[in-house]
VOPAGU-2260 file (C-alpha; in pm, 1 decimal, decimal comma):
REM VOPAGU-2260
SITE   aa  ch    i         X         Y         Z
SITE  MET   A    0   -7201,6    3392,7   -4350,3
SITE  PRO   A    1   -7483,2    3472,9   -4592,2
SITE  ARG   A    2   -7714,0    3192,0   -4705,9
SITE  TYR   A    3   -7797,5    3138,1   -5073,3
SITE  TYR   A    4   -8075,8    2935,1   -5234,7
SITE  PHE   A    5   -8047,3    2751,8   -5567,4
SITE  HIS   A    6   -8384,1    2709,0   -5742,3
SITE  PHE   A    7   -8455,0    2533,6   -6071,7
SITE  ILE   A    8   -8744,1    2695,1   -6262,6
SITE  ASN   A    9   -8914,4    2600,5   -6589,9
SITE  GLY   A   10   -9231,6    2801,4   -6641,3
SITE  GLY   A   11   -9470,5    2683,9   -6370,6
SITE  ASP   A   12   -9249,4    2391,3   -6269,9
SITE  LYS   A   13   -9014,2    2463,5   -5982,2
SITE  VAL   A   14   -8764,3    2275,1   -5771,0
SITE  ILE   A   15   -8720,3    2503,7   -5470,9
SITE  ASP   A   16   -8414,7    2490,9   -5248,0
SITE  HIS   A   17   -8558,5    2528,7   -4897,0
SITE  SER   A   18   -8236,7    2472,4   -4704,2
SITE  GLY   A   19   -7982,4    2681,9   -4896,2
SITE  ARG   A   20   -7606,8    2689,3   -4850,6
SITE  ASP   A   21   -7368,0    2933,9   -4688,2
SITE  PHE   A   22   -7104,3    3121,7   -4888,3
SITE  ALA   A   23   -6875,8    3406,2   -4790,0
SITE  ASN   A   24   -7017,7    3637,3   -5058,8
SITE  ASP   A   25   -7216,6    3665,7   -5383,1
SITE  GLY   A   26   -6911,7    3563,9   -5586,7
SITE  GLY   A   27   -6887,8    3230,8   -5406,9
SITE  ALA   A   28   -7257,2    3165,6   -5471,9
SITE  ARG   A   29   -7214,6    3251,5   -5841,7
SITE  GLN   A   30   -6922,5    3011,8   -5870,5
SITE  GLU   A   31   -7128,9    2736,2   -5710,3
SITE  ALA   A   32   -7413,4    2814,6   -5952,8
SITE  LEU   A   33   -7179,0    2755,8   -6246,4
SITE  LEU   A   34   -7070,9    2422,7   -6097,4
SITE  THR   A   35   -7432,7    2325,5   -6028,0
SITE  ALA   A   36   -7532,8    2411,0   -6386,4
SITE  ARG   A   37   -7242,0    2203,7   -6516,1
SITE  ASP   A   38   -7358,2    1911,8   -6300,8
SITE  ALA   A   39   -7710,3    1949,3   -6442,2
SITE  VAL   A   40   -7570,3    1923,6   -6795,0
SITE  THR   A   41   -7373,3    1615,0   -6690,8
SITE  GLY   A   42   -7698,1    1468,2   -6556,2
SITE  ILE   A   43   -7859,9    1528,4   -6894,3
SITE  ARG   A   44   -7573,9    1340,8   -7059,3
SITE  LEU   A   45   -7613,5    1053,9   -6812,0
SITE  GLY   A   46   -7990,6    1034,8   -6861,1
SITE  LEU   A   47   -8068,8    1156,4   -6509,5
SITE  ARG   A   48   -8331,9    1418,8   -6431,1
SITE  HIS   A   49   -8366,5    1636,7   -6736,4
SITE  PHE   A   50   -8310,3    2003,8   -6652,6
SITE  GLY   A   51   -8245,9    2105,9   -7014,5
SITE  GLY   A   52   -8417,2    2438,8   -7077,6
SITE  TRP   A   53   -8462,0    2505,8   -6706,4
SITE  ILE   A   54   -8319,0    2815,2   -6537,4
SITE  LEU   A   55   -8107,8    2795,9   -6222,5
SITE  VAL   A   56   -8184,2    3102,0   -6010,5
SITE  VAL   A   57   -7970,9    3191,9   -5709,7
SITE  GLN   A   58   -8119,0    3414,4   -5440,3
SITE  ASP   A   59   -7974,7    3545,6   -5117,8
SITE  GLU   A   60   -8156,1    3521,5   -4785,2
SITE  SER   A   61   -8346,1    3845,7   -4852,4
SITE  GLY   A   62   -8480,9    3706,1   -5183,2
SITE  ARG   A   63   -8253,7    3922,6   -5399,5
SITE  GLU   A   64   -8156,1    3744,5   -5721,7
SITE  ILE   A   65   -7779,6    3699,5   -5742,9
SITE  CYS   A   66   -7768,8    3532,4   -6084,8
SITE  SER   A   67   -7955,6    3305,0   -6321,9
SITE  ILE   A   68   -7818,7    3046,4   -6562,2
SITE  THR   A   69   -8012,4    2873,6   -6838,6
SITE  ILE   A   70   -7934,3    2502,2   -6862,3
SITE  PRO   A   71   -7889,9    2405,7   -7231,2
SITE  ARG   A   72   -8149,4    2170,2   -7376,4
SITE  THR   A   73   -7881,3    1953,7   -7534,0
SITE  ALA   A   74   -7521,8    1902,0   -7433,1
């Protein structure tokens, strides 16, 4: 199964996913990205780490970008 990496990026600030997760295909990784972005928004609402305005970038094991999702600043 292909491995995908979920990175949070905000200008020069980065939270890099070094371990990644396995999904059957790009579609599965995109679906997980949507769920991860939703969880980030929930975290904003709960006062946890603030990822508002950050971009979630998903890459496959070759470094190809699968998708990117901007996390809203306010929920």
